[in-house]
C-alpha positions as a Markdown table, in Angstrom:
| # | Residue | x | y | z |
|---|---|---|---|---|
| 1 | Met | -24.9 | -15.9 | 14.4 |
| 2 | Thr | -24.4 | -13.8 | 17.5 |
| 3 | Leu | -24.6 | -10.0 | 17.5 |
| 4 | Thr | -20.9 | -9.7 | 18.2 |
| 5 | Ala | -19.8 | -12.1 | 15.4 |
| 6 | Arg | -22.1 | -10.4 | 12.9 |
| 7 | Ser | -20.8 | -7.0 | 13.9 |
| 8 | Leu | -17.2 | -8.0 | 13.4 |
| 9 | Tyr | -17.3 | -8.8 | 9.7 |
| 10 | Pro | -17.9 | -5.2 | 8.5 |
| 11 | Val | -15.2 | -4.0 | 10.9 |
| 12 | Tyr | -12.8 | -6.7 | 9.8 |
| 13 | Phe | -13.1 | -5.7 | 6.1 |
| 14 | Cys | -12.0 | -2.1 | 6.9 |
| 15 | Ser | -8.6 | -3.6 | 7.6 |
| 16 | Leu | -8.2 | -4.2 | 3.8 |
| 17 | Val | -7.8 | -0.5 | 3.0 |
| 18 | Val | -4.1 | -0.2 | 3.8 |
| 19 | Pro | -2.9 | -3.6 | 2.4 |
| 20 | Ile | -4.9 | -3.1 | -0.9 |
| 21 | Asp | -3.3 | 0.3 | -1.2 |
| 22 | Glu | 0.2 | -1.3 | -0.7 |
| 23 | Ala | -0.6 | -3.9 | -3.4 |
| 24 | Val | -2.4 | -1.5 | -5.9 |
| 25 | Val | -0.9 | 2.0 | -5.5 |
| 26 | Leu | 2.6 | 1.7 | -4.1 |
| 27 | Pro | 4.1 | -0.5 | -6.9 |
| 28 | Ser | 3.4 | 2.2 | -9.5 |
| 29 | Leu | 3.5 | 5.3 | -7.3 |
| 30 | Phe | 7.0 | 6.4 | -8.2 |
| 31 | Asp | 6.5 | 6.0 | -12.0 |
| 32 | Tyr | 3.2 | 7.8 | -11.7 |
| 33 | Ile | 4.9 | 10.8 | -10.0 |
| 34 | Arg | 7.6 | 10.8 | -12.7 |
| 35 | Ser | 4.9 | 10.8 | -15.4 |
| 36 | Leu | 3.4 | 13.9 | -13.9 |
| 37 | Gly | 6.8 | 15.7 | -13.8 |
| 38 | Gly | 7.9 | 14.8 | -10.3 |
| 39 | Asp | 11.2 | 13.3 | -9.1 |
| 40 | Ala | 12.6 | 11.3 | -6.3 |
| 41 | Gln | 12.3 | 14.2 | -3.9 |
| 42 | Ser | 8.6 | 14.5 | -4.7 |
| 43 | Tyr | 8.2 | 10.8 | -4.1 |
| 44 | Gly | 9.8 | 11.1 | -0.7 |
| 45 | Asn | 7.7 | 14.1 | 0.3 |
| 46 | Ile | 4.5 | 12.2 | -0.7 |
| 47 | Gln | 5.5 | 9.2 | 1.3 |
| 48 | Val | 6.2 | 11.3 | 4.3 |
| 49 | Ala | 2.9 | 13.2 | 3.9 |
| 50 | Phe | 1.0 | 9.9 | 4.2 |
| 51 | Tyr | 2.7 | 8.8 | 7.5 |
| 52 | Val | 2.7 | 12.3 | 9.0 |
| 53 | Cys | -1.1 | 12.7 | 8.5 |
| 54 | Arg | -1.6 | 9.1 | 9.8 |
| 55 | Ile | 0.3 | 9.8 | 13.0 |
| 56 | Ile | -1.5 | 13.2 | 13.5 |
| 57 | Ala | -5.0 | 11.6 | 13.0 |
| 58 | Met | -4.4 | 8.6 | 15.3 |
| 59 | Pro | -4.8 | 10.5 | 18.7 |
| 60 | Val | -7.8 | 12.4 | 17.3 |
| 61 | Val | -9.5 | 9.1 | 16.4 |
| 62 | Gly | -8.5 | 7.7 | 19.8 |
| 63 | Leu | -10.3 | 10.6 | 21.5 |
| 64 | Leu | -13.4 | 10.0 | 19.3 |
| 65 | Val | -13.5 | 6.2 | 20.1 |
| 66 | Gly | -16.3 | 5.8 | 22.7 |
| 67 | Arg | -17.7 | 9.3 | 22.0 |
| 68 | Leu | -18.9 | 8.3 | 18.6 |
| 69 | Arg | -20.3 | 5.0 | 17.5 |
| 70 | Ser | -17.7 | 2.9 | 15.7 |
| 71 | Gly | -19.8 | 2.6 | 12.6 |
| 72 | Leu | -20.1 | 6.4 | 12.3 |
| 73 | Leu | -16.4 | 6.9 | 12.9 |
| 74 | Leu | -15.3 | 4.3 | 10.4 |
| 75 | Thr | -17.8 | 5.7 | 7.9 |
| 76 | Ile | -16.3 | 9.1 | 8.2 |
| 77 | Leu | -12.8 | 7.7 | 7.7 |
| 78 | Leu | -13.8 | 5.6 | 4.7 |
| 79 | Thr | -15.5 | 8.6 | 3.1 |
| 80 | Val | -12.1 | 10.5 | 3.4 |
| 81 | Gly | -10.4 | 7.5 | 1.7 |
| 82 | Thr | -13.0 | 7.4 | -1.1 |
| 83 | Leu | -12.4 | 11.1 | -1.8 |
| 84 | Ala | -8.7 | 10.6 | -1.7 |
| 85 | Ser | -8.9 | 7.8 | -4.3 |
| 86 | Leu | -10.8 | 10.1 | -6.6 |
| 87 | Leu | -8.2 | 12.9 | -6.3 |
| 88 | Tyr | -5.5 | 10.3 | -7.0 |
| 89 | Thr | -7.3 | 9.2 | -10.2 |
| 90 | Phe | -8.0 | 12.8 | -11.5 |
| 91 | Ala | -4.6 | 14.1 | -10.5 |
| 92 | Pro | -3.4 | 14.6 | -14.1 |
| 93 | Ile | -6.1 | 17.2 | -14.7 |
| 94 | Leu | -6.4 | 18.6 | -11.2 |
| 95 | Gly | -2.9 | 19.6 | -10.3 |
| 96 | Gly | -0.5 | 16.9 | -11.0 |
| 97 | Val | 2.0 | 16.0 | -8.3 |
| 98 | Ser | 0.5 | 18.4 | -5.8 |
| 99 | Met | -2.8 | 16.6 | -6.1 |
| 100 | Val | -1.2 | 13.2 | -5.6 |
| 101 | Leu | 0.4 | 14.6 | -2.4 |
| 102 | Ile | -3.0 | 15.8 | -1.1 |
| 103 | Ser | -4.6 | 12.5 | -2.0 |
| 104 | Arg | -1.9 | 10.5 | -0.2 |
| 105 | Ala | -2.2 | 12.8 | 2.8 |
| 106 | Met | -5.9 | 12.2 | 3.0 |
| 107 | Leu | -5.4 | 8.4 | 2.7 |
| 108 | Gly | -3.0 | 8.7 | 5.6 |
| 109 | Leu | -5.8 | 10.3 | 7.6 |
| 110 | Ala | -8.2 | 7.5 | 6.6 |
| 111 | Ser | -5.7 | 4.8 | 7.5 |
| 112 | Ser | -6.0 | 5.8 | 11.2 |
| 113 | Ala | -9.1 | 3.6 | 11.1 |
| 114 | Ser | -6.9 | 0.9 | 12.5 |
| 115 | Val | -7.2 | 2.6 | 15.9 |
| 116 | Ala | -11.0 | 2.3 | 15.8 |
| 117 | Ile | -10.8 | -1.3 | 14.6 |
| 118 | Leu | -8.5 | -2.5 | 17.3 |
| 119 | Ser | -10.6 | -0.7 | 20.0 |
| 120 | Tyr | -13.8 | -2.2 | 18.7 |
| 121 | Val | -12.4 | -5.7 | 18.7 |
| 122 | Ala | -11.0 | -5.2 | 22.3 |
| 123 | Glu | -14.4 | -3.8 | 23.4 |
| 124 | Gln | -16.8 | -6.3 | 21.8 |
| 125 | Val | -15.0 | -9.6 | 21.6 |
| 126 | Pro | -15.0 | -11.9 | 24.6 |
| 127 | Arg | -11.6 | -12.3 | 26.2 |
| 128 | Glu | -11.3 | -16.0 | 25.3 |
| 129 | Glu | -12.0 | -15.2 | 21.6 |
| 130 | Gln | -9.7 | -12.2 | 21.3 |
| 131 | Thr | -6.6 | -14.1 | 20.1 |
| 132 | Lys | -8.7 | -15.5 | 17.2 |
| 133 | Ala | -10.2 | -12.1 | 16.4 |
| 134 | Tyr | -6.8 | -10.4 | 16.3 |
| 135 | Ser | -5.4 | -13.2 | 14.2 |
| 136 | Ile | -8.2 | -12.7 | 11.6 |
| 137 | Asn | -7.7 | -8.9 | 11.6 |
| 138 | Phe | -3.9 | -9.1 | 11.1 |
| 139 | Ala | -4.3 | -11.8 | 8.4 |
| 140 | Leu | -6.6 | -9.4 | 6.5 |
| 141 | Glu | -4.0 | -6.7 | 6.9 |
| 142 | Arg | -1.7 | -8.8 | 4.8 |
| 143 | Ala | -4.3 | -10.1 | 2.4 |
| 144 | Gly | -3.7 | -7.4 | -0.2 |
| 145 | Val | 0.0 | -8.3 | -0.7 |
| 146 | Pro | -0.5 | -11.6 | -2.7 |
| 147 | Leu | -2.7 | -9.6 | -5.1 |
| 148 | Ala | 0.2 | -7.4 | -6.1 |
| 149 | Pro | 1.7 | -9.4 | -9.0 |
| 150 | Ala | -1.7 | -10.1 | -10.6 |
| 151 | Leu | -2.8 | -6.5 | -10.3 |
| 152 | Thr | 0.5 | -5.2 | -11.6 |
| 153 | Val | 0.1 | -7.3 | -14.8 |
| 154 | Leu | -3.6 | -6.5 | -15.1 |
| 155 | Phe | -3.1 | -2.7 | -15.0 |
| 156 | Val | -0.3 | -2.9 | -17.6 |
| 157 | His | -2.5 | -4.8 | -20.1 |
| 158 | Leu | -5.8 | -2.8 | -19.6 |
| 159 | Pro | -6.5 | -0.4 | -22.5 |
| 160 | Val | -5.5 | 3.2 | -22.2 |
| 161 | Ile | -8.6 | 5.5 | -22.3 |
| 162 | Glu | -8.2 | 9.2 | -22.8 |
| 163 | Thr | -11.0 | 11.7 | -22.7 |
| 164 | Ser | -11.3 | 15.4 | -22.0 |
| 165 | Trp | -11.9 | 14.8 | -18.3 |
| 166 | Ile | -10.0 | 11.7 | -17.4 |
| 167 | Thr | -7.1 | 9.5 | -18.5 |
| 168 | Leu | -7.2 | 5.8 | -17.5 |
| 169 | Asp | -3.9 | 4.1 | -17.8 |
| 170 | Lys | -1.8 | 1.7 | -15.7 |
| 171 | Tyr | -1.4 | 4.4 | -13.0 |
| 172 | Thr | -4.9 | 5.8 | -12.7 |
| 173 | Tyr | -6.5 | 2.3 | -12.8 |
| 174 | Ala | -5.0 | 1.9 | -9.3 |
| 175 | Gly | -6.9 | 4.9 | -8.1 |
| 176 | Val | -10.1 | 3.6 | -9.7 |
| 177 | Met | -9.7 | 0.3 | -7.9 |
| 178 | Met | -9.1 | 2.1 | -4.6 |
| 179 | Phe | -12.3 | 4.1 | -5.2 |
| 180 | Ile | -14.3 | 0.9 | -5.8 |
| 181 | Leu | -12.9 | -0.7 | -2.7 |
| 182 | Asn | -13.6 | 2.2 | -0.4 |
| 183 | Leu | -17.1 | 2.6 | -1.8 |
| 184 | Ala | -17.8 | -1.1 | -1.2 |
| 185 | Leu | -16.6 | -0.8 | 2.3 |
| 186 | Leu | -18.9 | 2.2 | 2.9 |
| 187 | Leu | -21.8 | 0.1 | 1.8 |
| 188 | Asn | -20.6 | -2.8 | 3.9 |
| 189 | Met | -20.7 | -0.6 | 7.0 |
| 190 | Gln | -24.5 | -0.5 | 6.6 |
| 191 | Leu | -24.5 | -4.1 | 7.7 |
| 192 | Leu | -22.9 | -3.3 | 11.0 |
| 193 | Ile | -25.1 | -4.2 | 14.0 |
| 194 | Glu | -23.6 | -2.3 | 16.9 |
| 195 | Pro | -24.5 | -2.5 | 20.6 |
| 196 | Pro | -25.2 | 0.7 | 22.4 |
| 197 | Leu | -22.3 | 2.7 | 24.0 |
| 198 | Arg | -21.4 | 1.3 | 27.4 |
| 199 | Arg | -21.7 | 3.3 | 30.5 |
| 200 | His | -18.0 | 3.8 | 31.1 |
| 201 | Gln | -17.5 | 5.1 | 27.6 |
| 202 | Ser | -19.4 | 8.3 | 28.3 |
| 203 | Gly | -17.0 | 9.1 | 31.1 |
| 204 | Ser | -14.1 | 11.6 | 31.0 |
| 205 | Thr | -11.1 | 10.9 | 28.9 |
| 206 | Pro | -7.9 | 10.1 | 30.9 |
| 207 | Gly | -5.4 | 12.9 | 31.0 |
| 208 | Pro | -1.7 | 12.6 | 30.3 |
| 209 | Arg | -0.8 | 12.0 | 33.9 |
| 210 | Glu | -3.3 | 9.2 | 34.3 |
| 211 | Val | -2.2 | 7.7 | 31.0 |
| 212 | Cys | 1.4 | 7.7 | 32.1 |
| 213 | Arg | 0.5 | 6.3 | 35.5 |
| 214 | Thr | -1.5 | 3.5 | 33.9 |
| 215 | Leu | 1.2 | 2.6 | 31.5 |
| 216 | Gly | 3.9 | 2.6 | 34.2 |
| 217 | Ser | 1.9 | 0.7 | 36.9 |
| 218 | Thr | 0.7 | -2.0 | 34.6 |
| 219 | Gly | 3.9 | -2.3 | 32.4 |
| 220 | Ala | 1.7 | -1.9 | 29.3 |
| 221 | Tyr | 4.4 | 0.4 | 27.8 |
| 222 | Phe | 6.4 | -2.7 | 26.9 |
| 223 | Ser | 4.0 | -3.1 | 24.0 |
| 224 | Tyr | 5.1 | 0.2 | 22.5 |
| 225 | Val | 8.8 | -1.0 | 22.4 |
| 226 | Met | 7.9 | -4.4 | 21.1 |
| 227 | Ser | 5.5 | -3.0 | 18.4 |
| 228 | Phe | 8.1 | -0.4 | 17.4 |
| 229 | Gln | 10.7 | -3.2 | 17.0 |
| 230 | Asn | 8.4 | -5.4 | 15.0 |
| 231 | Asn | 7.4 | -2.6 | 12.6 |
| 232 | Trp | 11.0 | -1.3 | 12.3 |
| 233 | Asn | 12.4 | -4.7 | 11.3 |
| 234 | Ser | 9.5 | -5.9 | 9.1 |
| 235 | His | 9.5 | -2.7 | 7.1 |
| 236 | Thr | 13.3 | -2.5 | 6.9 |
| 237 | Ile | 13.3 | -6.0 | 5.4 |
| 238 | Met | 10.4 | -5.2 | 3.0 |
| 239 | Trp | 11.7 | -1.8 | 1.9 |
| 240 | Thr | 15.2 | -2.9 | 1.3 |
| 241 | Ile | 14.2 | -5.9 | -0.9 |
| 242 | Pro | 13.7 | -3.8 | -4.1 |
| 243 | Ile | 17.1 | -2.2 | -3.5 |
| 244 | Leu | 18.7 | -5.6 | -3.0 |
| 245 | Thr | 17.1 | -7.2 | -6.0 |
| 246 | Ser | 18.0 | -4.3 | -8.3 |
| 247 | Arg | 21.7 | -4.7 | -7.3 |
| 248 | Leu | 22.0 | -8.5 | -6.8 |
| 249 | Tyr | 19.2 | -10.0 | -8.8 |
| 250 | Pro | 18.2 | -7.5 | -11.5 |
| 251 | Glu | 16.9 | -10.2 | -13.8 |
| 252 | Ile | 13.7 | -10.7 | -11.7 |
| 253 | Gly | 12.4 | -7.1 | -12.3 |
| 254 | Val | 9.3 | -5.5 | -10.9 |
| 255 | Val | 7.1 | -8.6 | -11.4 |
| 256 | Gly | 9.7 | -10.7 | -9.5 |
| 257 | Asn | 9.6 | -8.2 | -6.6 |
| 258 | Ser | 5.8 | -8.5 | -6.6 |
| 259 | Leu | 6.0 | -12.3 | -6.5 |
| 260 | Leu | 8.5 | -12.1 | -3.6 |
| 261 | Phe | 6.2 | -9.8 | -1.7 |
| 262 | Ala | 3.3 | -12.0 | -2.5 |
| 263 | Ser | 5.0 | -15.1 | -1.0 |
| 264 | Gly | 5.6 | -13.1 | 2.2 |
| 265 | Gly | 1.9 | -12.1 | 2.3 |
| 266 | Ile | 0.8 | -15.7 | 1.8 |
| 267 | Thr | 3.1 | -16.8 | 4.6 |
| 268 | Ala | 1.7 | -14.1 | 6.9 |
| 269 | Ile | -1.9 | -15.1 | 6.1 |
| 270 | Ile | -1.2 | -18.8 | 6.8 |
| 271 | Val | 0.6 | -18.0 | 10.1 |
| 272 | Gly | -2.3 | -15.7 | 11.1 |
| 273 | Cys | -4.8 | -18.5 | 10.6 |
| 274 | Leu | -2.7 | -21.1 | 12.4 |
| 275 | Thr | -1.6 | -19.0 | 15.4 |
| 276 | Pro | -4.8 | -19.5 | 17.5 |
| 277 | Lys | -4.5 | -23.3 | 17.1 |
| 278 | Val | -0.8 | -23.7 | 17.5 |
| 279 | Phe | -0.7 | -21.6 | 20.7 |
| 280 | Arg | -4.0 | -22.7 | 22.2 |
| 281 | Gly | -3.7 | -22.8 | 25.9 |
| 282 | Trp | -0.5 | -20.8 | 26.0 |
| 283 | Ala | -0.1 | -17.8 | 28.2 |
| 284 | His | 0.2 | -14.7 | 26.1 |
| 285 | Arg | 3.5 | -13.6 | 27.6 |
| 286 | Ser | 5.0 | -17.1 | 26.8 |
| 287 | Val | 3.9 | -16.7 | 23.2 |
| 288 | Leu | 5.7 | -13.4 | 23.0 |
| 289 | Leu | 8.8 | -14.8 | 24.6 |
| 290 | Val | 9.0 | -17.6 | 22.0 |
| 291 | Thr | 8.1 | -15.6 | 18.9 |
| 292 | Gln | 10.2 | -12.6 | 19.6 |
| 293 | Gly | 13.2 | -14.6 | 20.7 |
| 294 | Ser | 13.1 | -16.8 | 17.6 |
| 295 | Ala | 13.1 | -13.7 | 15.3 |
| 296 | Val | 16.8 | -13.3 | 15.8 |
| 297 | Phe | 17.4 | -16.5 | 13.8 |
| 298 | Val | 16.2 | -14.6 | 10.7 |
| 299 | Leu | 17.4 | -11.1 | 11.5 |
| 300 | Leu | 21.0 | -12.1 | 12.2 |
| 301 | Pro | 21.5 | -14.1 | 8.9 |
| 302 | Phe | 19.8 | -11.3 | 7.0 |
| 303 | Ala | 22.2 | -8.7 | 8.6 |
| 304 | Leu | 25.3 | -10.8 | 7.9 |
| 305 | Val | 24.4 | -11.8 | 4.3 |
| 306 | Tyr | 22.7 | -8.7 | 2.9 |
| 307 | Gly | 23.7 | -6.0 | 5.4 |
| 308 | Cys | 27.3 | -6.5 | 6.2 |
| 309 | His | 28.2 | -8.9 | 3.3 |
| 310 | Ala | 30.1 | -11.2 | 5.7 |
| 311 | Phe | 30.2 | -14.0 | 3.1 |
| 312 | Pro | 32.0 | -13.4 | -0.1 |
| 313 | Gly | 30.7 | -14.6 | -3.4 |
| 314 | Glu | 27.2 | -14.5 | -5.0 |
| 315 | Thr | 24.3 | -15.4 | -2.7 |
| 316 | Pro | 21.5 | -17.4 | -4.4 |
| 317 | Leu | 18.1 | -15.8 | -4.8 |
| 318 | Trp | 16.4 | -18.5 | -2.7 |
| 319 | Val | 18.3 | -17.3 | 0.4 |
| 320 | Leu | 16.6 | -13.9 | 0.1 |
| 321 | Val | 13.2 | -15.6 | -0.5 |
| 322 | Leu | 13.7 | -17.9 | 2.5 |
| 323 | Leu | 14.7 | -15.2 | 4.9 |
| 324 | His | 12.0 | -12.9 | 3.8 |
| 325 | Asn | 9.3 | -15.5 | 4.3 |
| 326 | Ala | 10.8 | -16.8 | 7.5 |
| 327 | Phe | 10.6 | -13.4 | 9.2 |
| 328 | Phe | 6.8 | -13.2 | 8.9 |
| 329 | Ile | 6.4 | -16.4 | 10.9 |
| 330 | Pro | 7.4 | -14.9 | 14.3 |
| 331 | His | 6.3 | -11.4 | 13.2 |
| 332 | Met | 2.7 | -12.5 | 12.6 |
| 333 | Ala | 2.5 | -15.0 | 15.4 |
| 334 | Gln | 3.3 | -12.4 | 18.1 |
| 335 | Met | 0.6 | -9.8 | 17.1 |
| 336 | Pro | -2.5 | -11.4 | 18.6 |
| 337 | Ser | -0.9 | -11.9 | 22.0 |
| 338 | Asn | 0.8 | -8.5 | 22.0 |
| 339 | Asn | -2.5 | -6.8 | 21.4 |
| 340 | Ala | -4.5 | -9.0 | 23.8 |
| 341 | Ile | -2.1 | -8.3 | 26.7 |
| 342 | Tyr | -2.1 | -4.6 | 26.0 |
| 343 | Ala | -5.9 | -4.4 | 25.8 |
| 344 | Gln | -6.3 | -6.2 | 29.2 |
| 345 | Leu | -3.6 | -4.1 | 30.9 |
| 346 | Val | -4.9 | -0.7 | 29.9 |
| 347 | Gly | -8.5 | -1.5 | 30.8 |
| 348 | Thr | -11.6 | -0.1 | 29.1 |
| 349 | Arg | -11.6 | 3.6 | 30.1 |
| 350 | Gly | -10.0 | 5.7 | 27.4 |
| 351 | Arg | -9.1 | 2.6 | 25.3 |
| 352 | Gly | -9.2 | 4.6 | 22.1 |
| 353 | Ile | -6.4 | 6.8 | 23.5 |
| 354 | Tyr | -4.2 | 3.9 | 24.4 |
| 355 | Phe | -4.7 | 2.1 | 21.0 |
| 356 | Ser | -3.9 | 5.4 | 19.2 |
| 357 | Leu | -0.6 | 5.6 | 21.1 |
| 358 | Leu | 0.1 | 1.9 | 20.2 |
| 359 | Glu | -0.5 | 2.6 | 16.5 |
| 360 | Met | 1.6 | 5.8 | 16.7 |
| 361 | Ser | 4.6 | 3.8 | 17.9 |
| 362 | Lys | 4.2 | 1.5 | 14.8 |
| 363 | Thr | 4.0 | 4.4 | 12.4 |
| 364 | Leu | 7.0 | 6.2 | 14.1 |
| 365 | Ala | 9.0 | 3.0 | 13.5 |
| 366 | Arg | 8.2 | 3.0 | 9.8 |
| 367 | Ile | 9.1 | 6.7 | 9.4 |
| 368 | Ile | 12.5 | 6.3 | 11.1 |
| 369 | Ala | 13.2 | 3.1 | 9.2 |
| 370 | Gly | 12.4 | 4.6 | 5.9 |
| 371 | Tyr | 14.6 | 7.6 | 6.6 |
| 372 | Leu | 17.6 | 5.4 | 7.7 |
| 373 | Ile | 17.2 | 3.1 | 4.7 |
| 374 | Gly | 17.7 | 6.1 | 2.4 |
| 375 | Leu | 20.9 | 7.0 | 4.3 |
| 376 | Ala | 22.1 | 3.4 | 4.5 |
| 377 | Tyr | 22.1 | 2.8 | 0.7 |
| 378 | Thr | 23.4 | 6.2 | -0.3 |
| 379 | Ser | 26.1 | 7.4 | 2.2 |
| 380 | Leu | 25.8 | 5.6 | 5.6 |
| 381 | Gly | 26.3 | 2.0 | 4.5 |
| 382 | Ser | 24.0 | -1.0 | 5.0 |
| 383 | Cys | 26.0 | -2.6 | 7.9 |
| 384 | Pro | 25.2 | 0.2 | 10.4 |
| 385 | Leu | 21.5 | 0.0 | 9.5 |
| 386 | Trp | 21.3 | -3.7 | 10.2 |
| 387 | Ser | 23.4 | -3.4 | 13.4 |
| 388 | Ile | 20.8 | -0.9 | 14.6 |
| 389 | Ser | 18.1 | -3.3 | 13.7 |
| 390 | Leu | 19.6 | -6.0 | 15.8 |
| 391 | Gly | 20.1 | -3.5 | 18.6 |
| 392 | Val | 16.4 | -2.6 | 18.5 |
| 393 | Trp | 15.5 | -6.3 | 18.6 |
| 394 | Ala | 17.5 | -6.8 | 21.8 |
| 395 | Ile | 16.2 | -3.6 | 23.5 |
| 396 | Gln | 12.6 | -4.8 | 23.4 |
| 397 | Phe | 13.4 | -7.5 | 26.0 |
| 398 | Val | 14.3 | -4.9 | 28.6 |
| 399 | Pro | 10.8 | -3.7 | 29.4 |
| 400 | Phe | 9.3 | -7.0 | 28.5 |
| 401 | Leu | 11.3 | -9.0 | 31.0 |
| 402 | Ala | 11.2 | -6.2 | 33.6 |
| 403 | Asn | 7.4 | -6.5 | 33.6 |
| 404 | Trp | 7.2 | -10.2 | 33.3 |
| 405 | Arg | 5.1 | -10.8 | 36.4 |
| 406 | Arg | 2.8 | -8.0 | 35.5 |
| 407 | Leu | 2.1 | -9.5 | 32.1 |
| 408 | Asp | 0.4 | -12.6 | 33.6 |
| 409 | Val | -3.0 | -11.4 | 32.4 |
| 410 | Glu | -4.5 | -14.8 | 32.7 |
| 411 | Arg | -3.9 | -14.9 | 36.4 |
| 412 | Gln | -5.3 | -11.4 | 36.8 |
| 413 | His | -8.4 | -12.4 | 34.9 |
| 414 | Ala | -8.9 | -15.5 | 37.1 |
| 415 | Ala | -8.7 | -13.3 | 40.2 |
| 416 | Arg | -11.4 | -11.0 | 38.8 |
| 417 | Glu | -13.6 | -14.0 | 37.9 |
| 418 | Ala | -13.3 | -15.3 | 41.4 |
| 419 | Lys | -14.3 | -12.0 | 42.8 |
| 420 | Arg | -17.3 | -11.9 | 40.4 |
| 421 | Lys | -18.4 | -15.3 | 41.6 |
| 422 | Val | -18.3 | -14.2 | 45.2 |
| 423 | Met | -20.5 | -11.2 | 44.4 |
| 424 | Glu | -22.9 | -13.5 | 42.5 |
| 425 | Glu | -23.2 | -15.8 | 45.5 |
| 426 | Ser | -23.9 | -12.8 | 47.8 |
| 427 | Gly | -27.0 | -12.0 | 45.7 |
| 428 | Asn | -26.4 | -8.3 | 45.6 |
| 429 | Asp | -26.7 | -7.6 | 41.9 |
| 430 | Asp | -26.5 | -3.8 | 42.2 |
| 431 | Glu | -23.2 | -4.0 | 44.2 |
| 432 | Lys | -21.9 | -6.7 | 41.8 |
| 433 | Asp | -22.5 | -4.5 | 38.7 |
| 434 | Asp | -20.9 | -1.5 | 40.4 |
| 435 | Val | -17.8 | -3.5 | 41.4 |
| 436 | Ile | -17.4 | -5.1 | 37.9 |
| 437 | Thr | -17.7 | -1.7 | 36.2 |
| 438 | Ser | -15.3 | -0.1 | 38.7 |
| 439 | Glu | -12.8 | -2.9 | 38.1 |
| 440 | Ser | -13.0 | -2.6 | 34.3 |
| 441 | Glu | -12.3 | 1.1 | 34.6 |
| 442 | Thr | -9.6 | 1.1 | 37.2 |
| 443 | Ser | -7.8 | -2.2 | 36.9 |
| 444 | Ala | -5.3 | -0.6 | 34.6 |
| 445 | Cys | -4.0 | 1.5 | 37.4 |
| 446 | Thr | -3.6 | -1.4 | 39.9 |
| 447 | Thr | -0.1 | -2.3 | 40.8 |
| 448 | Pro | 1.0 | -6.0 | 41.2 |
| 449 | Thr | 1.1 | -5.5 | 45.0 |
| 450 | Gln | -2.5 | -4.2 | 45.0 |
| 451 | Gln | -3.6 | -7.0 | 42.9 |
| 452 | Lys | -2.1 | -9.5 | 45.3 |
| 453 | Ser | -3.8 | -7.8 | 48.2 |
| 454 | Ser | -7.1 | -7.9 | 46.4 |
| 455 | Glu | -6.8 | -11.5 | 45.6 |
| 456 | Ala | -6.0 | -12.4 | 49.2 |
| 457 | Thr | -9.1 | -10.4 | 50.4 |
| 458 | Thr | -11.3 | -12.2 | 47.9 |
| 459 | Val | -10.1 | -15.6 | 49.1 |
């Protein structure tokens, strides 16, 4: 086993924190808050606290990437998550609803580990293996969802234990499981074999002007719009399903919702495993064009049937199940190529900052989508919500197609390899190392015209 491969496994497993939280905590969170004396407003505040802390922590983690070893950074974040799960478990005796809010806010901070994970994969995995690495990472992010039905039933049937210092019931068992998971991941980090920090990582962090110049000159900003759209529509579908089933299919209940989410999670895992094989040899930009374009064949029927109610009469449950699962096919298939293009365009200098911005765009989409869902199913109406979703889907193609030529990262990589071979043939190893390092740090700011000129000079 190579050093890189062995190092990836502990980092991969850190991706389980958020999906396990979604499978273990979220199904019972509202009832837990009500049992402590809270209401719907408290529930909303607690959900907002999670995402606000997540979006605040991401740029901080981005600044620390490259300054701290990935193992140390992930250990700190996992420690925060471990403490958060303890506060969640002991909330009934430590402060009730307010303690749940603090614990969820801390877990939001811990969830920013995704920035460090993506940066580590981009840094350590060879370019030709990155699609596979990202596919594994994103499959693990969905791995907790299929566990939701089994865990929901398990927690309900476990015995209630009450003592003077703790109460274990169907709500607090979720906190105990999160504590065990975070503790196991902390121990797992001890297996991490990490190479030393590279020379460019110790350099200065790019400032706002340089970041904007890099994003503009390379076209990497397209990934923010595309990732925003993917998270907007995926979470709009997921978060409206409990509302739809309670109104249209009340007979399936909470367990039915869990099974529905589980089927989507299984679909996502299968797609994540098959994506590297199905699209082997494809250019990343072509993968994005196919996957993002095909998503409309799910979004449009979903909007017509469940958003605007264009078809009178009762819609069978299997239609909802089919559309829910079908959406995760293009949604999961695009992720590896999206991240691979982005990582190559922004280069290596300040990579943590760039990945924190990417993750922030995803979180922002979830915050706005959650807010609009509340409006849509109370006063605004569901048809405007889904009309906006279709509009967001269409808007993503504006920056994507406008930067189509710049997104040909395979050609850019071939040009760099050709230049490297020329330097190797020259026999000047010192100059070769300096040129390669310089390229990795400044290629993100190279315009297409400059790249063409460079390739002509190399030839």
